[in-house]
Residue, then its C-alpha position, 0 to 999 in steps of 0.5 A: x499499500x503506497x500513499x500517492x506523491x502529492x509533492x514532486x520536492x524532496x522531502x523527509x518522511x516518517x512513516x508506518x506501514x500497514x499497521x494492523x488494527x480492528x475498529x468500527x467504521x460502519x457496516x461490515x460486509x454482512x451489513x452488521x455495525x462491529x470492529x473489523x480488521x483494517x490496515x493504517x499506513x501514515x506518511x508523515x512529510x516533514x519540514x525540509x531538513x528536519x531529519x538532518x539533526x537526527x541523522x547527525x545526532x543518531x538520537x530518536x529523540x531528534x526525530x519524530x518518534x514512530x513508536x510513539x505514533x503507533x501507540x497513539x494510532x493503536x489507541x484510537x481502536x483499543x483501551x479507554x480512548x478507543x473511539x467508533x468511526x463514521x466510515x473509513x474516512x473518518x478514522x483516516x481524519x482521526x489519525x491525521x489529527x493524531x499525528x499532528x498533535x504529536x509533531x505540530x506545525x514546526x515538524x510536519x508539513x502534511x499527512x497521507x493516511x490510507x485506510x485498507x479493508x480486505x473485508x469491506x466489499x464482499x466481491x473485491x480483494x481490497x478496498x483503500x480510502x486515502x486522504x492527504x492534507x497539509x497541517x494548514x488544511x486539517x483544521x478545515x474539515x473536508x479540504x483534504x484530497x481523497x483517493x479511493x481504490x477498490x482491487x479485483x472486483x470480480x463479476x461475470x458478464x457477457x463479453x467477447x466476439x466468439x460464439x461461446x463468449x456470447x453464449x456464456x458469462x465469463x469472468x471479468x476482473x476490475x480495479x477502479x481508482x477514484x479521485x474525489x472532488x475536494x471539499x464535496x460534503x456528500x460522502x459516497x457509499x462505495x459498497x453500494x456502488x460496487x454491489x451496483x457495478x456488480x449487478x447492472x454491469x454483469x447483466x450487460x453485454x458488450x463485444x469488447x473490453x474497450x466498451x465495457x470499461x468505458x460504460x463501467x467509467x461512465x457509470x461510476x463518474x455519474x454516480x456521484x457529484x463527489x466523484x471527479x475522476x476515474x480510472x477502470x482497468x478490466x482484465x479477462x482471465x480466460x482471453x489468452x491461453x498463454x497469458x495470465x490475463x488480458x486487459x484494458x484500462x481508461x481514465x475519464x473526468x466526470x466532466x467527459x460525460x457532461x454536456x452543457x451542465x446536463x448528463x448526455x442522455x443519448x448514451x447507453x444506460x445499463x440497468x437490470x429488473x429491480x436495480x436501476x441507478x439514476x446518475x446525478x446531475 
């Protein structure tokens, strides 16, 4: 789990990678509100040259003590200060506040926090929500940048040009990256979105992965005004006899599917009986 790079300029970083905790972040994939296994990664970007002193003195007291950071993050899930969170984003924000409280503005410039769950979405391999915020932004809720990754979502659909492919559904594995619009207040229910993708796109029929990926990208972009940019990668594991998979990847902004402030109603829509989603405008 590698948080995205937000600053091309070299900087000093202290990080904790994939800290395992159990915490309540809303409903799990059985629809129950209870603690679930999570992995938290924190990259704390420090002021330029901040680690020079510790590098010269060889004394951890001149650095940001990652042992104390770890203990403070664990305290959010266990012990007398344990909390319940309103989703992974709420937990990520709490980790940011904890890190900045320990370091202060004299040390920290930016925090990048990723919360990963392998149990949040039943048909997906993993779900990761990552936020990035500067020390100055942290006091203004909702200004952080948000990236969500859904890996290896499995669905079965009619796709391909050969006769057997037109007669039986085959497995397609998709991975999705969503960049949310900064400062947008409406949260996205990614578990519900993933279920709709599995149901609606699974019921579709296409000749090519290119068409399938474009329609999937369109579907996600128009699901919520909070969604700004979407990348979709789709793989057909059975496409080639001597390759693990063949696939297609596309990246599109939500604006690409809007015209004069309205949705392009002429585009192909996908729906199944009893499951129909109306995109936002």
